[in-house]
N, C-alpha and C positions, 0 to 999 in steps of 0.2 A: 569457279567461284564468282567471277564477275557476273555470270548469267544468273546465278542465284540471287545476288544482290539486286540486279536489275528487276528480276521477277518479283522480289519482295517490295521494292519501291513502287512498281506498277500496281501490285495488288493493294498496297496501302492507299494509293491515289484513287483507285476505283471504289474502294469500300466507303460506306457512310460512317459518320461518327456520332450519329444521334438517332434515337428511337423516334417514332412518329408522335405518339400521344401518351400523356401521363395523367391519370385520374388522381387528383390531389384531395380526395375525400373518401371516407369509408363507404362501404356498401355497394350496391349495384349502380349501374349507369342510369343517370337521370335524364329526363327530356331536356332539350336545348333551352327551353323556356325557364328552366329552374337553375341553370348553371351559367357560368361565363367561361369563354375560351380566351386563352392568352397564348400568343405564339411569337417566336423569334423570327424576325425578317431575315431571309437569306437570299443571296444572289445565286442564280442558277445559270451563269454565263457559260460554264464549261459542261458540255453534254457528255463527254467521255471521262475526263479527269476531274471527278467531283472533288478531289482533295484541293483543287485550286480555287473552289468557290469560297465565298466569305459569308458569315452569318452569325446569328446569335442563338446559342443553346441556353436552355433554362436548366441550371445546375441544381437549384433547390427552390422549393416553395414552402414558405413558412418553416424553414429549417429542415425539411424532409427532402433527401436526395431523390432526383428523378432518374438515377442510374438504373441500368437493368441488373445491377448486382455485381458486375465485374468492375465497376468504378470508372468506366469511360464512355459508355453509350448513354448520353443524356438526351432529354426530350427537346424537340423544337416547339412542341405544343403541349399545353396542360389545360385541364378542365378543373375549375374550382367552383366552390359554392359562393354565393354573393358575400361581400364583405371586403375589408382591407387586407390585402395579402402582400407578403414580402418575397421578392424574387432575387436569388443570386443568379447572375447571368454571365455568360462567357462569349466574347466575340473571338472568332478564329478565322485565320486566313493563311493558308500554306505554311503551317508551322508556327505562326505568330499567334499569341493569345493575349487577351486583356479581360480582366474580371471587373464586375460591377454589381451593385446592389440597388434595386429600385423597389418602390411600393406602388400598388395600383388599387384604387377603390373600385372593385368589380361589382357590376350589377348583373342581375339574372337576365339572360337572353342577349347579352352583349358580347362583342369580340374586341380584343385589344391586341395591338401589335407592338412589340418591342423593337425599336429602331436603334441604329448606331450611326455614328459619324466619326471618321478619323481626321485628326488634325496634327500633322507632324508625328510626334511620338505619343499622342494621347488618343483615347477612344472615349466618346461620350455616348451615354445611353439615355433614352427616354421612351415613354409609352404613349400611344395614341388610341383613342376610341375609333375603331375602324368605320363605324356608321357615320360619325360626326366629323372625323378628322381632327378633333381637338386633342391637345396634349393633356394627359391625365396623370395623377400621381406625382411622384417625385423621387429624388435620389435619397437612399437610405444609408445611415452610418452603421446601423446595427446588423 
């Protein structure tokens, strides 16, 4: 029985908890010049035990879940049309989680990174334009 439990824990540590990309608009894939990319920053310090890494998953975009349908594999990256978008995000690290909501004014052809910082028992989220390095958007209550 101990061996089965150890095997389960090891398998859970090795498996990923997020999908790669989520298209948050209807229709076919559009050229990069017509969409914006938003991704959650993740640390990839652990080469074997991926469950020990920390990072931001994007849970919802404008109220639409990025899950694969099973309710737990969320996107690390989403593609959106230009405009103001609202993101429900989740930071996770070795079984700990924190949720947040931010908005980003997305422009076509741009890429935005959602960052996190921990301070004691709090997690703070913000977004940056990857090209300029400037903070964009803000925290959302809705």
